[in-house]
Phi, psi and omega in degrees: 000135180245127179245121183246015179223167181211157171264120181253120184252114186254118172052040174273081189240154184313314184301338179287340186248332191229011183289139172286346182274338182225162174281163181292144178308143185300132182053032188304317182291321179294317178299315178303316182293321176293319183290319182299314178299320176295321178298311179300319178290322175302313179297325181295337174256012180060026175282135179298141170249121180244124180261139168253127185239119179284135174249103179271169180285186177302127180086350177289143177304336176253030184303129183309132171088352180274176177292325180293336183281340185294149173291140187307131184297338182291338180233026186307147180297151176259171175299136179096343179282145178270137173239123184250133177270139176215160181237356178233175177293348183268110179292351178262336185288119176059034178233176176261016185296307182296326176296319178299313180297315177300317179300323180267003181060038182276124178241352181236139179230138171246124186253134173221164172140204187221139008246129189322304189273358178246270188294322182290312178301310184294319179294320182296313179296318179297317177302315176301316184292337178271000173100006180283148172275113189250134169244128175255126180278106194293335174251019183240020173222162185204174180201202182236157172295151173245180177290339185252332186225148175280162176303317178299317178296323177298313181294310182305315182296317180291324175300313179299312185289311182295320180290341185278343186216320198258338184207162171270120186271141178212143173287155184300321183289344181259006176286131178235121178269356178295330183285352175268001185247131176236000000 
């Protein structure tokens, strides 16, 4: 059996949901539930689940080593899952992500996570530029309201932009990991 795809879970960490410094991420419980279901389905086909964990500096809600830095327990990694550490919005920049994907001969990625306009957007564009076949789960990423746009407006805008060039958009319920298995 050959598997050429992976589920990439970006920055779904406790601090995004429980930090006293920021409000909980928009639709957090729904997004967590969708990601957990995707993880369970990926694992049922032995498709790798790769976690990206942001390491923020001192005082950051995702400060390395703090409780906020931990991957959310609802979707915690299992033995054998890869966890890649990053310090910028780009999950590939100065990380071991591409080496891990190359090692596993992964050519297709399904992306979920937080924060839509930063880490999800940047990683999606970079994966496309590196030649990966990218699927973005349109209801599997989230962010926060800003002074100018609501979180839902940001999500809709990024789905439109990323889906027009960089990724195939799919609802979580329509994702099939069977197509990653040959």
